[in-house]
LODRENLUM-9719 format. One record per residue: residue number from 0; residue in one letter; x, y, z of N, C-alpha, C, O in turn. Coordinates in nm, 2 decimals, decimal comma. Layout:
<pts>
<pt lumza="NUM" rofi="a" n_xx="X" n_yy="Y" n_zz="Z" ca_xx="X" ca_yy="Y" ca_zz="Z" c_xx="X" c_yy="Y" c_zz="Z" o_xx="X" o_yy="Y" o_zz="Z"/>
...
</pts>
This chain:
<pts>
<pt lumza="0" rofi="x" n_xx="-1,31" n_yy="2,10" n_zz="0,99" ca_xx="-1,24" ca_yy="2,00" ca_zz="0,92" c_xx="-1,25" c_yy="1,99" c_zz="0,77" o_xx="-1,35" o_yy="1,98" o_zz="0,70"/>
<pt lumza="1" rofi="x" n_xx="-1,10" n_yy="2,00" n_zz="0,71" ca_xx="-1,09" ca_yy="2,01" ca_zz="0,57" c_xx="-1,16" c_yy="1,90" c_zz="0,48" o_xx="-1,18" o_yy="1,80" o_zz="0,54"/>
<pt lumza="2" rofi="x" n_xx="-1,20" n_yy="1,89" n_zz="0,37" ca_xx="-1,24" ca_yy="1,79" ca_zz="0,30" c_xx="-1,18" c_yy="1,67" c_zz="0,28" o_xx="-1,24" o_yy="1,57" o_zz="0,25"/>
<pt lumza="3" rofi="x" n_xx="-1,01" n_yy="1,68" n_zz="0,29" ca_xx="-0,93" ca_yy="1,57" ca_zz="0,31" c_xx="-0,95" c_yy="1,46" c_zz="0,40" o_xx="-0,94" o_yy="1,34" o_zz="0,38"/>
<pt lumza="4" rofi="x" n_xx="-0,97" n_yy="1,56" n_zz="0,53" ca_xx="-0,98" ca_yy="1,50" ca_zz="0,67" c_xx="-1,11" c_yy="1,45" c_zz="0,68" o_xx="-1,12" o_yy="1,35" o_zz="0,75"/>
<pt lumza="5" rofi="x" n_xx="-1,23" n_yy="1,49" n_zz="0,61" ca_xx="-1,35" ca_yy="1,42" ca_zz="0,59" c_xx="-1,35" c_yy="1,31" c_zz="0,51" o_xx="-1,45" o_yy="1,23" o_zz="0,53"/>
<pt lumza="6" rofi="x" n_xx="-1,27" n_yy="1,30" n_zz="0,43" ca_xx="-1,25" ca_yy="1,17" ca_zz="0,35" c_xx="-1,18" c_yy="1,06" c_zz="0,41" o_xx="-1,22" o_yy="0,95" o_zz="0,41"/>
<pt lumza="7" rofi="x" n_xx="-1,09" n_yy="1,11" n_zz="0,47" ca_xx="-0,99" ca_yy="1,04" ca_zz="0,57" c_xx="-1,09" c_yy="0,96" c_zz="0,65" o_xx="-1,11" o_yy="0,84" o_zz="0,63"/>
<pt lumza="8" rofi="x" n_xx="-1,17" n_yy="1,04" n_zz="0,75" ca_xx="-1,25" ca_yy="0,98" ca_zz="0,84" c_xx="-1,34" c_yy="0,89" c_zz="0,78" o_xx="-1,37" o_yy="0,79" o_zz="0,85"/>
<pt lumza="9" rofi="x" n_xx="-1,41" n_yy="0,90" n_zz="0,65" ca_xx="-1,51" ca_yy="0,83" ca_zz="0,61" c_xx="-1,43" c_yy="0,67" c_zz="0,55" o_xx="-1,49" o_yy="0,56" o_zz="0,54"/>
<pt lumza="10" rofi="x" n_xx="-1,30" n_yy="0,70" n_zz="0,51" ca_xx="-1,24" ca_yy="0,58" ca_zz="0,47" c_xx="-1,17" c_yy="0,48" c_zz="0,57" o_xx="-1,11" o_yy="0,38" o_zz="0,53"/>
<pt lumza="11" rofi="x" n_xx="-1,18" n_yy="0,52" n_zz="0,71" ca_xx="-1,10" ca_yy="0,44" ca_zz="0,80" c_xx="-1,22" c_yy="0,34" c_zz="0,85" o_xx="-1,34" o_yy="0,35" o_zz="0,81"/>
<pt lumza="12" rofi="x" n_xx="-1,18" n_yy="0,25" n_zz="0,94" ca_xx="-1,24" ca_yy="0,12" ca_zz="0,99" c_xx="-1,22" c_yy="0,14" c_zz="1,15" o_xx="-1,12" o_yy="0,17" o_zz="1,21"/>
<pt lumza="13" rofi="x" n_xx="-1,36" n_yy="0,10" n_zz="1,21" ca_xx="-1,31" ca_yy="0,09" ca_zz="1,34" c_xx="-1,32" c_yy="-0,06" c_zz="1,36" o_xx="-1,42" o_yy="-0,12" o_zz="1,32"/>
<pt lumza="14" rofi="x" n_xx="-1,21" n_yy="-0,12" n_zz="1,43" ca_xx="-1,18" ca_yy="-0,25" ca_zz="1,42" c_xx="-1,20" c_yy="-0,30" c_zz="1,58" o_xx="-1,18" o_yy="-0,42" o_zz="1,62"/>
<pt lumza="15" rofi="x" n_xx="-1,26" n_yy="-0,19" n_zz="1,68" ca_xx="-1,28" ca_yy="-0,21" ca_zz="1,85" c_xx="-1,36" c_yy="-0,34" c_zz="1,86" o_xx="-1,33" o_yy="-0,41" o_zz="1,95"/>
<pt lumza="16" rofi="x" n_xx="-1,45" n_yy="-0,37" n_zz="1,77" ca_xx="-1,53" ca_yy="-0,50" ca_zz="1,80" c_xx="-1,45" c_yy="-0,64" c_zz="1,78" o_xx="-1,50" o_yy="-0,75" o_zz="1,79"/>
<pt lumza="17" rofi="x" n_xx="-1,33" n_yy="-0,61" n_zz="1,73" ca_xx="-1,28" ca_yy="-0,74" ca_zz="1,68" c_xx="-1,16" c_yy="-0,78" c_zz="1,76" o_xx="-1,10" o_yy="-0,69" o_zz="1,81"/>
<pt lumza="18" rofi="x" n_xx="-1,11" n_yy="-0,92" n_zz="1,79" ca_xx="-1,01" ca_yy="-0,91" ca_zz="1,90" c_xx="-0,87" c_yy="-1,00" c_zz="1,81" o_xx="-0,75" o_yy="-1,01" o_zz="1,86"/>
<pt lumza="19" rofi="x" n_xx="-0,90" n_yy="-1,04" n_zz="1,69" ca_xx="-0,81" ca_yy="-1,10" ca_zz="1,62" c_xx="-0,79" c_yy="-1,04" c_zz="1,48" o_xx="-0,89" o_yy="-1,00" o_zz="1,42"/>
<pt lumza="20" rofi="x" n_xx="-0,68" n_yy="-1,03" n_zz="1,42" ca_xx="-0,64" ca_yy="-1,03" ca_zz="1,25" c_xx="-0,61" c_yy="-1,15" c_zz="1,21" o_xx="-0,50" o_yy="-1,20" o_zz="1,25"/>
<pt lumza="21" rofi="x" n_xx="-0,69" n_yy="-1,22" n_zz="1,14" ca_xx="-0,68" ca_yy="-1,34" ca_zz="1,08" c_xx="-0,64" c_yy="-1,33" c_zz="0,94" o_xx="-0,70" o_yy="-1,25" o_zz="0,87"/>
<pt lumza="22" rofi="x" n_xx="-0,56" n_yy="-1,40" n_zz="0,88" ca_xx="-0,52" ca_yy="-1,41" ca_zz="0,73" c_xx="-0,47" c_yy="-1,54" c_zz="0,66" o_xx="-0,39" o_yy="-1,62" o_zz="0,72"/>
<pt lumza="23" rofi="x" n_xx="-0,50" n_yy="-1,55" n_zz="0,57" ca_xx="-0,43" ca_yy="-1,69" ca_zz="0,50" c_xx="-0,32" c_yy="-1,60" c_zz="0,41" o_xx="-0,34" o_yy="-1,50" o_zz="0,36"/>
<pt lumza="24" rofi="x" n_xx="-0,20" n_yy="-1,67" n_zz="0,40" ca_xx="-0,09" ca_yy="-1,61" ca_zz="0,33" c_xx="-0,01" c_yy="-1,73" c_zz="0,27" o_xx="0,00" o_yy="-1,83" o_zz="0,34"/>
<pt lumza="25" rofi="x" n_xx="0,05" n_yy="-1,72" n_zz="0,15" ca_xx="0,12" ca_yy="-1,80" ca_zz="0,10" c_xx="0,28" c_yy="-1,73" c_zz="0,05" o_xx="0,29" o_yy="-1,67" o_zz="-0,06"/>
<pt lumza="26" rofi="x" n_xx="0,36" n_yy="-1,74" n_zz="0,12" ca_xx="0,50" ca_yy="-1,70" ca_zz="0,07" c_xx="0,54" c_yy="-1,72" c_zz="-0,07" o_xx="0,54" o_yy="-1,84" o_zz="-0,10"/>
<pt lumza="27" rofi="x" n_xx="0,56" n_yy="-1,65" n_zz="-0,15" ca_xx="0,62" ca_yy="-1,68" ca_zz="-0,29" c_xx="0,80" c_yy="-1,69" c_zz="-0,30" o_xx="0,87" o_yy="-1,77" o_zz="-0,35"/>
<pt lumza="28" rofi="x" n_xx="0,82" n_yy="-1,59" n_zz="-0,24" ca_xx="0,98" ca_yy="-1,56" ca_zz="-0,26" c_xx="1,03" c_yy="-1,48" c_zz="-0,12" o_xx="0,97" o_yy="-1,44" o_zz="-0,02"/>
<pt lumza="29" rofi="x" n_xx="1,15" n_yy="-1,47" n_zz="-0,15" ca_xx="1,23" ca_yy="-1,40" ca_zz="-0,02" c_xx="1,27" c_yy="-1,52" c_zz="0,09" o_xx="1,28" o_yy="-1,64" o_zz="0,06"/>
<pt lumza="30" rofi="x" n_xx="1,29" n_yy="-1,45" n_zz="0,23" ca_xx="1,34" ca_yy="-1,53" ca_zz="0,33" c_xx="1,22" c_yy="-1,59" c_zz="0,40" o_xx="1,26" o_yy="-1,67" o_zz="0,50"/>
<pt lumza="31" rofi="x" n_xx="1,07" n_yy="-1,58" n_zz="0,37" ca_xx="0,96" ca_yy="-1,64" ca_zz="0,44" c_xx="0,95" c_yy="-1,58" c_zz="0,58" o_xx="0,89" o_yy="-1,65" o_zz="0,67"/>
<pt lumza="32" rofi="x" n_xx="1,00" n_yy="-1,45" n_zz="0,61" ca_xx="0,98" ca_yy="-1,39" ca_zz="0,74" c_xx="0,90" c_yy="-1,25" c_zz="0,71" o_xx="0,94" o_yy="-1,15" o_zz="0,66"/>
<pt lumza="33" rofi="x" n_xx="0,79" n_yy="-1,30" n_zz="0,76" ca_xx="0,64" ca_yy="-1,17" ca_zz="0,73" c_xx="0,66" c_yy="-1,08" c_zz="0,84" o_xx="0,68" o_yy="-1,12" o_zz="0,96"/>
<pt lumza="34" rofi="x" n_xx="0,64" n_yy="-0,95" n_zz="0,81" ca_xx="0,62" ca_yy="-0,83" ca_zz="0,91" c_xx="0,46" c_yy="-0,80" c_zz="0,85" o_xx="0,42" o_yy="-0,79" o_zz="0,73"/>
<pt lumza="35" rofi="x" n_xx="0,40" n_yy="-0,78" n_zz="0,96" ca_xx="0,26" ca_yy="-0,74" ca_zz="0,97" c_xx="0,22" c_yy="-0,61" c_zz="1,03" o_xx="0,25" o_yy="-0,61" o_zz="1,15"/>
<pt lumza="36" rofi="x" n_xx="0,16" n_yy="-0,53" n_zz="1,00" ca_xx="0,11" ca_yy="-0,41" ca_zz="1,06" c_xx="0,00" c_yy="-0,36" c_zz="1,03" o_xx="-0,04" o_yy="-0,39" o_zz="0,92"/>
<pt lumza="37" rofi="x" n_xx="-0,07" n_yy="-0,27" n_zz="1,09" ca_xx="-0,18" ca_yy="-0,16" ca_zz="1,06" c_xx="-0,18" c_yy="-0,04" c_zz="1,08" o_xx="-0,13" o_yy="0,01" o_zz="1,19"/>
<pt lumza="38" rofi="x" n_xx="-0,24" n_yy="0,05" n_zz="0,99" ca_xx="-0,20" ca_yy="0,18" ca_zz="1,00" c_xx="-0,32" c_yy="0,29" c_zz="0,99" o_xx="-0,42" o_yy="0,28" o_zz="0,92"/>
<pt lumza="39" rofi="x" n_xx="-0,29" n_yy="0,39" n_zz="1,07" ca_xx="-0,39" ca_yy="0,50" ca_zz="1,04" c_xx="-0,35" c_yy="0,60" c_zz="0,94" o_xx="-0,40" o_yy="0,59" o_zz="0,83"/>
<pt lumza="40" rofi="x" n_xx="-0,28" n_yy="0,70" n_zz="0,97" ca_xx="-0,20" ca_yy="0,78" ca_zz="0,88" c_xx="-0,07" c_yy="0,81" c_zz="0,94" o_xx="-0,07" o_yy="0,83" o_zz="1,06"/>
<pt lumza="41" rofi="x" n_xx="0,03" n_yy="0,82" n_zz="0,87" ca_xx="0,17" ca_yy="0,83" ca_zz="0,92" c_xx="0,16" c_yy="0,95" c_zz="1,00" o_xx="0,11" o_yy="1,05" o_zz="0,96"/>
<pt lumza="42" rofi="x" n_xx="0,22" n_yy="0,94" n_zz="1,13" ca_xx="0,30" ca_yy="0,82" ca_zz="1,14" c_xx="0,24" c_yy="0,73" c_zz="1,25" o_xx="0,31" o_yy="0,67" o_zz="1,32"/>
<pt lumza="43" rofi="x" n_xx="0,10" n_yy="0,72" n_zz="1,26" ca_xx="0,03" ca_yy="0,66" ca_zz="1,35" c_xx="0,01" c_yy="0,50" c_zz="1,29" o_xx="-0,05" o_yy="0,48" o_zz="1,19"/>
<pt lumza="44" rofi="x" n_xx="0,08" n_yy="0,42" n_zz="1,37" ca_xx="0,10" ca_yy="0,26" ca_zz="1,31" c_xx="0,11" c_yy="0,17" c_zz="1,45" o_xx="0,15" o_yy="0,21" o_zz="1,56"/>
<pt lumza="45" rofi="x" n_xx="0,07" n_yy="0,05" n_zz="1,41" ca_xx="0,08" ca_yy="-0,04" ca_zz="1,52" c_xx="0,22" c_yy="-0,09" c_zz="1,53" o_xx="0,24" o_yy="-0,16" o_zz="1,63"/>
<pt lumza="46" rofi="x" n_xx="0,31" n_yy="-0,04" n_zz="1,45" ca_xx="0,44" ca_yy="-0,10" ca_zz="1,44" c_xx="0,44" c_yy="-0,21" c_zz="1,39" o_xx="0,33" o_yy="-0,27" o_zz="1,38"/>
<pt lumza="47" rofi="x" n_xx="0,56" n_yy="-0,28" n_zz="1,35" ca_xx="0,59" ca_yy="-0,40" ca_zz="1,28" c_xx="0,56" c_yy="-0,53" c_zz="1,39" o_xx="0,61" o_yy="-0,54" o_zz="1,50"/>
<pt lumza="48" rofi="x" n_xx="0,47" n_yy="-0,62" n_zz="1,33" ca_xx="0,47" ca_yy="-0,75" ca_zz="1,41" c_xx="0,53" c_yy="-0,85" c_zz="1,31" o_xx="0,50" o_yy="-0,88" o_zz="1,20"/>
<pt lumza="49" rofi="x" n_xx="0,66" n_yy="-0,91" n_zz="1,41" ca_xx="0,72" ca_yy="-0,99" ca_zz="1,31" c_xx="0,68" c_yy="-1,12" c_zz="1,32" o_xx="0,67" o_yy="-1,16" o_zz="1,44"/>
<pt lumza="50" rofi="x" n_xx="0,65" n_yy="-1,19" n_zz="1,23" ca_xx="0,60" ca_yy="-1,34" ca_zz="1,21" c_xx="0,75" c_yy="-1,40" c_zz="1,21" o_xx="0,85" o_yy="-1,34" o_zz="1,17"/>
<pt lumza="51" rofi="x" n_xx="0,75" n_yy="-1,54" n_zz="1,29" ca_xx="0,85" ca_yy="-1,64" ca_zz="1,26" c_xx="0,86" c_yy="-1,69" c_zz="1,13" o_xx="0,76" o_yy="-1,68" o_zz="1,06"/>
<pt lumza="52" rofi="x" n_xx="0,97" n_yy="-1,73" n_zz="1,08" ca_xx="1,01" ca_yy="-1,78" ca_zz="0,94" c_xx="0,87" c_yy="-1,87" c_zz="0,95" o_xx="0,81" o_yy="-1,90" o_zz="1,05"/>
<pt lumza="53" rofi="x" n_xx="0,81" n_yy="-1,90" n_zz="0,80" ca_xx="0,72" ca_yy="-1,97" ca_zz="0,77" c_xx="0,75" c_yy="-2,07" c_zz="0,67" o_xx="0,83" o_yy="-2,06" o_zz="0,57"/>
<pt lumza="54" rofi="x" n_xx="0,68" n_yy="-2,17" n_zz="0,70" ca_xx="0,71" ca_yy="-2,28" ca_zz="0,58" c_xx="0,65" c_yy="-2,26" c_zz="0,45" o_xx="0,56" o_yy="-2,18" o_zz="0,43"/>
<pt lumza="55" rofi="x" n_xx="0,69" n_yy="-2,34" n_zz="0,35" ca_xx="0,62" ca_yy="-2,30" ca_zz="0,20" c_xx="0,50" c_yy="-2,35" c_zz="0,21" o_xx="0,48" o_yy="-2,45" o_zz="0,28"/>
<pt lumza="56" rofi="x" n_xx="0,42" n_yy="-2,30" n_zz="0,14" ca_xx="0,27" ca_yy="-2,33" ca_zz="0,13" c_xx="0,15" c_yy="-2,22" c_zz="0,18" o_xx="0,19" o_yy="-2,11" o_zz="0,23"/>
<pt lumza="57" rofi="x" n_xx="0,04" n_yy="-2,25" n_zz="0,18" ca_xx="-0,07" ca_yy="-2,16" ca_zz="0,25" c_xx="-0,05" c_yy="-2,19" c_zz="0,39" o_xx="-0,04" o_yy="-2,31" o_zz="0,43"/>
<pt lumza="58" rofi="x" n_xx="-0,06" n_yy="-2,08" n_zz="0,48" ca_xx="-0,08" ca_yy="-2,09" ca_zz="0,61" c_xx="-0,18" c_yy="-2,00" c_zz="0,66" o_xx="-0,21" o_yy="-1,90" o_zz="0,59"/>
<pt lumza="59" rofi="x" n_xx="-0,24" n_yy="-2,02" n_zz="0,77" ca_xx="-0,31" ca_yy="-1,93" ca_zz="0,85" c_xx="-0,23" c_yy="-1,86" c_zz="0,96" o_xx="-0,15" o_yy="-1,91" o_zz="1,04"/>
<pt lumza="60" rofi="x" n_xx="-0,27" n_yy="-1,72" n_zz="0,96" ca_xx="-0,18" ca_yy="-1,62" ca_zz="1,05" c_xx="-0,30" c_yy="-1,57" c_zz="1,14" o_xx="-0,41" o_yy="-1,53" o_zz="1,08"/>
<pt lumza="61" rofi="x" n_xx="-0,28" n_yy="-1,56" n_zz="1,27" ca_xx="-0,36" ca_yy="-1,49" ca_zz="1,36" c_xx="-0,26" c_yy="-1,41" c_zz="1,45" o_xx="-0,16" o_yy="-1,45" o_zz="1,51"/>
<pt lumza="62" rofi="x" n_xx="-0,32" n_yy="-1,27" n_zz="1,46" ca_xx="-0,26" ca_yy="-1,18" ca_zz="1,55" c_xx="-0,36" c_yy="-1,09" c_zz="1,63" o_xx="-0,46" o_yy="-1,03" o_zz="1,59"/>
<pt lumza="63" rofi="x" n_xx="-0,32" n_yy="-1,10" n_zz="1,75" ca_xx="-0,41" ca_yy="-1,03" ca_zz="1,84" c_xx="-0,42" c_yy="-0,87" c_zz="1,85" o_xx="-0,33" o_yy="-0,80" o_zz="1,88"/>
<pt lumza="64" rofi="x" n_xx="-0,52" n_yy="-0,82" n_zz="1,82" ca_xx="-0,53" ca_yy="-0,67" ca_zz="1,80" c_xx="-0,47" c_yy="-0,61" c_zz="1,93" o_xx="-0,40" o_yy="-0,52" o_zz="1,92"/>
<pt lumza="65" rofi="x" n_xx="-0,51" n_yy="-0,67" n_zz="2,04" ca_xx="-0,42" ca_yy="-0,62" ca_zz="2,17" c_xx="-0,27" c_yy="-0,61" c_zz="2,16" o_xx="-0,22" o_yy="-0,51" o_zz="2,22"/>
<pt lumza="66" rofi="x" n_xx="-0,21" n_yy="-0,69" n_zz="2,09" ca_xx="-0,06" ca_yy="-0,69" ca_zz="2,07" c_xx="-0,03" c_yy="-0,55" c_zz="1,96" o_xx="0,07" o_yy="-0,48" o_zz="1,99"/>
<pt lumza="67" rofi="x" n_xx="-0,11" n_yy="-0,51" n_zz="1,85" ca_xx="-0,11" ca_yy="-0,42" ca_zz="1,77" c_xx="-0,15" c_yy="-0,26" c_zz="1,84" o_xx="-0,11" o_yy="-0,15" o_zz="1,81"/>
<pt lumza="68" rofi="x" n_xx="-0,23" n_yy="-0,30" n_zz="1,94" ca_xx="-0,30" ca_yy="-0,16" ca_zz="2,03" c_xx="-0,15" c_yy="-0,12" c_zz="2,13" o_xx="-0,11" o_yy="-0,01" o_zz="2,16"/>
<pt lumza="69" rofi="x" n_xx="-0,11" n_yy="-0,23" n_zz="2,17" ca_xx="0,01" ca_yy="-0,20" ca_zz="2,28" c_xx="0,12" c_yy="-0,14" c_zz="2,19" o_xx="0,21" o_yy="-0,08" o_zz="2,26"/>
<pt lumza="70" rofi="x" n_xx="0,13" n_yy="-0,13" n_zz="2,05" ca_xx="0,23" ca_yy="-0,06" ca_zz="2,00" c_xx="0,16" c_yy="0,08" c_zz="1,94" o_xx="0,21" o_yy="0,13" o_zz="1,84"/>
<pt lumza="71" rofi="x" n_xx="0,05" n_yy="0,13" n_zz="2,00" ca_xx="0,02" ca_yy="0,26" ca_zz="1,96" c_xx="-0,10" c_yy="0,28" c_zz="1,85" o_xx="-0,15" o_yy="0,39" o_zz="1,82"/>
<pt lumza="72" rofi="x" n_xx="-0,13" n_yy="0,15" n_zz="1,80" ca_xx="-0,25" ca_yy="0,16" ca_zz="1,69" c_xx="-0,37" c_yy="0,22" c_zz="1,77" o_xx="-0,42" o_yy="0,18" o_zz="1,88"/>
<pt lumza="73" rofi="x" n_xx="-0,41" n_yy="0,33" n_zz="1,68" ca_xx="-0,56" ca_yy="0,35" ca_zz="1,72" c_xx="-0,66" c_yy="0,29" c_zz="1,64" o_xx="-0,69" o_yy="0,32" o_zz="1,52"/>
<pt lumza="74" rofi="x" n_xx="-0,70" n_yy="0,20" n_zz="1,72" ca_xx="-0,79" ca_yy="0,06" ca_zz="1,70" c_xx="-0,94" c_yy="0,15" c_zz="1,62" o_xx="-0,99" o_yy="0,09" o_zz="1,52"/>
<pt lumza="75" rofi="x" n_xx="-1,00" n_yy="0,25" n_zz="1,66" ca_xx="-1,10" ca_yy="0,29" ca_zz="1,60" c_xx="-1,07" c_yy="0,35" c_zz="1,49" o_xx="-1,18" o_yy="0,39" o_zz="1,44"/>
<pt lumza="76" rofi="x" n_xx="-0,97" n_yy="0,38" n_zz="1,43" ca_xx="-0,96" ca_yy="0,45" ca_zz="1,32" c_xx="-0,84" c_yy="0,42" c_zz="1,21" o_xx="-0,75" o_yy="0,49" o_zz="1,17"/>
<pt lumza="77" rofi="x" n_xx="-0,88" n_yy="0,29" n_zz="1,18" ca_xx="-0,76" ca_yy="0,20" ca_zz="1,09" c_xx="-0,80" c_yy="0,26" c_zz="0,96" o_xx="-0,91" o_yy="0,29" o_zz="0,92"/>
<pt lumza="78" rofi="x" n_xx="-0,70" n_yy="0,28" n_zz="0,91" ca_xx="-0,71" ca_yy="0,32" ca_zz="0,73" c_xx="-0,64" c_yy="0,20" c_zz="0,64" o_xx="-0,71" o_yy="0,15" o_zz="0,55"/>
<pt lumza="79" rofi="x" n_xx="-0,51" n_yy="0,15" n_zz="0,69" ca_xx="-0,46" ca_yy="0,04" ca_zz="0,59" c_xx="-0,47" c_yy="-0,08" c_zz="0,68" o_xx="-0,40" o_yy="-0,11" o_zz="0,78"/>
<pt lumza="80" rofi="x" n_xx="-0,60" n_yy="-0,16" n_zz="0,63" ca_xx="-0,62" ca_yy="-0,29" ca_zz="0,70" c_xx="-0,50" c_yy="-0,39" c_zz="0,71" o_xx="-0,50" o_yy="-0,46" o_zz="0,81"/>
<pt lumza="81" rofi="x" n_xx="-0,43" n_yy="-0,40" n_zz="0,64" ca_xx="-0,32" ca_yy="-0,49" ca_zz="0,67" c_xx="-0,19" c_yy="-0,48" c_zz="0,56" o_xx="-0,20" o_yy="-0,50" o_zz="0,44"/>
<pt lumza="82" rofi="x" n_xx="-0,07" n_yy="-0,45" n_zz="0,61" ca_xx="0,04" ca_yy="-0,45" ca_zz="0,54" c_xx="0,14" c_yy="-0,57" c_zz="0,58" o_xx="0,17" o_yy="-0,61" o_zz="0,69"/>
<pt lumza="83" rofi="x" n_xx="0,18" n_yy="-0,63" n_zz="0,45" ca_xx="0,25" ca_yy="-0,76" ca_zz="0,48" c_xx="0,38" c_yy="-0,71" c_zz="0,43" o_xx="0,48" o_yy="-0,79" o_zz="0,44"/>
</pts>
């Protein structure tokens, strides 16, 4: 295993003990339609999970990790915890 691969393994997170990704978000500009995903390393990703158009102001969002796993995310080796 290369040193880069070792570093990548140390910086990844195992989310298998969790069932939901929950965040609070406040859309500031744009069309208020948010896309969420989690990543390992390219090309491994959960794929985009499209949220319905959001209202103005702070809101709580919850996404089932099962939905992201169904899109091929390797849940035991997440590198980018949240991409919005």
